[in-house]
C-alpha positions as CSV (number, residue, x, y, z in Angstrom):
1,M,22.5,-20.2,-20.9
2,H,25.4,-17.8,-21.3
3,R,25.8,-14.7,-19.1
4,S,24.3,-12.3,-21.7
5,Q,21.0,-14.2,-21.2
6,D,21.1,-14.3,-17.4
7,S,19.8,-11.0,-16.1
8,G,21.7,-11.5,-12.8
9,R,25.1,-11.8,-14.5
10,N,24.4,-9.8,-17.7
11,K,26.7,-6.8,-18.1
12,G,24.9,-5.7,-21.2
13,L,27.2,-4.3,-23.8
14,S,30.2,-4.1,-21.4
15,F,31.4,-7.7,-22.0
16,S,34.9,-7.3,-23.3
17,E,35.9,-9.0,-26.5
18,E,37.7,-11.7,-24.5
19,E,34.6,-12.3,-22.4
20,R,32.4,-12.5,-25.5
21,R,34.7,-15.2,-27.0
22,A,34.8,-17.1,-23.7
23,E,31.0,-16.9,-23.3
24,G,30.4,-17.8,-27.0
25,V,28.4,-14.6,-27.7
26,V,30.5,-13.0,-30.4
27,G,27.9,-11.7,-32.9
28,V,25.1,-12.0,-30.3
29,L,25.9,-8.5,-28.9
30,P,26.7,-5.4,-31.0
31,P,30.5,-5.1,-31.6
32,R,31.0,-1.9,-29.5
33,V,31.9,-2.4,-25.9
34,V,30.1,0.0,-23.7
35,R,31.3,0.3,-20.1
36,I,28.8,-0.1,-17.2
37,G,29.1,3.6,-16.3
38,E,28.1,4.6,-19.8
39,Q,25.2,2.2,-19.7
40,V,24.0,3.7,-16.4
41,A,24.3,7.2,-17.9
42,M,22.3,6.1,-21.0
43,G,19.7,4.4,-18.7
44,L,19.4,7.5,-16.6
45,N,18.8,9.7,-19.6
46,M,16.1,7.3,-20.9
47,L,14.6,7.2,-17.4
48,R,14.4,11.0,-17.2
49,A,12.9,11.2,-20.7
50,K,9.8,9.2,-19.6
51,P,6.7,11.5,-19.2
52,N,5.6,10.3,-15.8
53,D,6.6,8.0,-12.8
54,F,4.4,5.2,-14.1
55,E,6.4,5.0,-17.3
56,R,9.7,5.4,-15.4
57,E,8.7,2.5,-13.2
58,N,8.0,0.4,-16.3
59,F,11.4,1.3,-17.7
60,L,13.2,0.4,-14.5
61,T,11.3,-2.9,-14.3
62,S,12.3,-3.8,-17.8
63,L,15.9,-2.9,-17.0
64,W,15.8,-5.0,-13.9
65,Q,14.5,-8.0,-15.9
66,S,17.2,-7.8,-18.5
67,E,20.3,-6.3,-16.8
68,K,20.3,-6.4,-13.0
69,I,23.9,-5.1,-12.8
70,V,23.1,-1.9,-14.7
71,F,19.8,-1.6,-12.8
72,F,21.3,-1.8,-9.3
73,K,24.2,0.6,-10.2
74,L,21.7,3.1,-11.6
75,I,19.5,2.9,-8.5
76,L,22.4,3.1,-6.1
77,E,24.0,6.1,-7.8
78,N,20.7,7.9,-8.0
79,L,18.9,6.7,-4.9
80,E,17.1,9.9,-4.0
81,E,15.8,10.3,-7.6
82,T,14.7,6.7,-8.0
83,M,13.4,5.7,-4.6
84,T,9.9,7.1,-5.0
85,I,9.7,5.3,-8.4
86,I,10.8,1.8,-7.2
87,Y,8.9,2.1,-3.9
88,T,5.8,4.0,-2.8
89,P,3.9,5.7,-4.2
90,T,4.7,4.7,-7.8
91,V,4.8,0.9,-7.1
92,G,1.3,1.1,-5.7
93,Q,0.1,2.6,-9.0
94,A,2.0,-0.1,-10.9
95,C,0.2,-2.7,-8.7
96,Y,-3.2,-1.3,-9.5
97,N,-2.3,-1.4,-13.2
98,M,-0.5,-4.7,-13.2
99,E,-2.4,-6.0,-16.2
100,L,-0.8,-3.2,-18.2
101,V,2.8,-3.8,-17.1
102,I,3.6,-7.4,-16.1
103,T,5.7,-9.0,-18.7
104,H,7.7,-11.6,-16.7
105,P,6.2,-12.8,-13.5
106,R,8.8,-12.7,-10.7
107,G,8.6,-15.2,-7.9
108,L,7.2,-18.6,-7.1
109,W,3.5,-19.0,-6.4
110,V,2.2,-21.8,-4.2
111,S,-1.6,-21.9,-4.1
112,I,-4.2,-24.1,-2.5
113,R,-4.4,-26.0,-5.7
114,D,-0.8,-27.2,-5.0
115,K,-1.8,-29.1,-1.9
116,G,0.0,-32.4,-1.9
117,S,2.5,-31.3,-4.6
118,V,4.4,-28.4,-2.9
119,R,7.7,-30.2,-3.4
120,E,7.1,-30.2,-7.2
121,V,6.4,-26.5,-7.1
122,L,9.5,-25.8,-5.1
123,D,11.6,-28.0,-7.4
124,S,10.4,-25.8,-10.4
125,W,12.4,-22.8,-9.1
126,P,15.4,-22.6,-11.5
127,H,17.8,-21.1,-8.9
128,R,19.5,-23.2,-6.2
129,D,21.3,-20.4,-4.4
130,V,18.4,-18.8,-2.5
131,G,19.3,-16.2,0.0
132,V,15.9,-14.8,1.0
133,I,12.4,-16.1,1.0
134,V,9.4,-13.8,1.5
135,V,6.0,-15.4,2.2
136,T,2.7,-13.6,1.7
137,D,-0.9,-14.7,2.0
138,G,-1.7,-12.8,-1.2
139,E,-3.7,-10.2,0.7
140,R,-1.8,-7.0,1.2
141,I,1.6,-5.5,0.2
142,L,2.3,-1.8,0.7
143,G,-1.4,-1.4,1.6
144,V,-2.6,-2.1,-1.9
145,G,-2.8,-5.9,-1.9
146,D,-0.9,-8.4,-4.0
147,L,-3.4,-7.8,-6.8
148,G,-3.5,-10.8,-9.0
149,A,-1.9,-13.3,-6.8
């Protein structure tokens, strides 16, 4: 998998011509190089054009799934504006409407059905460099429940 397909290392359109050659993605990305700052500005304009916080949260989730570098820069540079979208109360609304928004499940689920095969489940996780683990019983998160877990 090259970096343009890895959301954690994907810089979107800001890969230089040299990086595109080195990564083998010449022709996979449009030819124009767009710096990260420009992508953040475009993302912020798209975010602000959404009609409500629910749609803004969906947009940010999609950005997070595809281009984490741009996502985090947009969030950090606009923290006051984006915090209520990525946290409460909007994320609660997104949880209640999960069936309308979930496109790529995030995380690793270990259920009672995995009794006796937890190692197999853990080995399914594609990333080896794990810095944080959050464990939940599937009951409550932000007071609205894990909804669907």
